[in-house]
N, C-alpha and C positions, 0 to 999 in steps of 0.2 A: 425446555420449558421451565420457567421459575415456579416454585412451590407457592400456591395461593391459599394454603390452609392457615388459619389463624387460631392460636391457642388463647383462650380467655385467661385473664389474670385472676387468681383467687380460687376458692373452692366452689362457689355458687356459679353454675353454668347457664342458668336461664337468662334470656334477654328480656327482663322486666322493665317497667318504666323507670325505675331508679337505678338499673344496672345496664344501661345501654352502652355499647362499645363501638369504637371506630377502629378499623385496621390501620396501623401506621407502619411504614416500611423503614427499618433501621438502616444505618449506613452499611451494615454487613449484609444487607439483602433479605433479612428475616422479616416476616410479618408478625407484629406484636399488637395485641389489642390494647387500646387506651380507653379508659372509662370516661364517658361523657357525663359531666356534672349538670344536673338540672338547673335551669335558669329560673329566677323568680320574677314576679311582676315589678319588683323594686319598690322603693319608698314612694308614697303617694301624698299629695297635698291634703291637709286636714280639712280644708274648706271645699274645694272643687273636685277632689279625688283624681286629678290628673297625675301622671308620672312626673316626678321631680327631675328636671334636667341637671346634669353635673354630678349626679351621685350614682355609683355603680349599683347594678342589680345583683345583689348577692344574698346568700342565706343569712339569717340573723346572727348565727354563730360566727360567720366569716367577718362581720363588721368589727369584731373585737381586735382582729389582727391588722386592721387598716390604721393609717395615720388619721388624726383628727381632720386635717384638711381634705381627706378623701371621703370622710363620712358626712360632712356638712357643707354648707355654702356660707361664705363670710358675709352675712346679712342678718338683720333682725328676723327671727323665726326661721333662720337658715336650716334646711334639712327637714323642716316640718310643714311649711306652707310655701307655695310658689310665689314668685315676685309680683304677679298681677294681683293676687289676693292680699298680699302685704300692702301693696300700693292702695288698694281699695279700702283697707282698714284705716290707713293713715288719712286718706281723704275723708272718710266717714267721720273719724274723730275730729278732724279740723272743722268740718261743716257743722258738727254738733256744737262745738265750742263757739263758732261764729253765730249760730242760731241762739245760743244762750245769751251772748253779748247783745244781740239785736233786741231780744225780748226784754232784757234788763234796761236797755236804753229807752225803749218804748214805754216801759213802766215808769221810769224817771220822768219822761216828758209828760205823761198823763197825770202824774202826781203833782208836778209843778204848776199845772194849769188850774 
């Protein structure tokens, strides 16, 4: 019968939230513990607070080791706001400019009469 005992790595032996371990069988047949890293909620949209697709859910300190293309999305406000919120901002800005133009045109027509 194979040995099913697992020895924890390191000095701290308690199975706390930050030190959970998973048994991994090595090619030699030994059971070794592998520490499970906690996952984060990941980056969120600044407007609607939904998770940003295309960006890994890592700890803040781990983002330093990533390439720039893995940290952001190649778009305006990429990595800060989601695509639908950026689209809404662009449409809102366009409609405001159109509204200003219409208002100016109406003023010119009323002034000419």
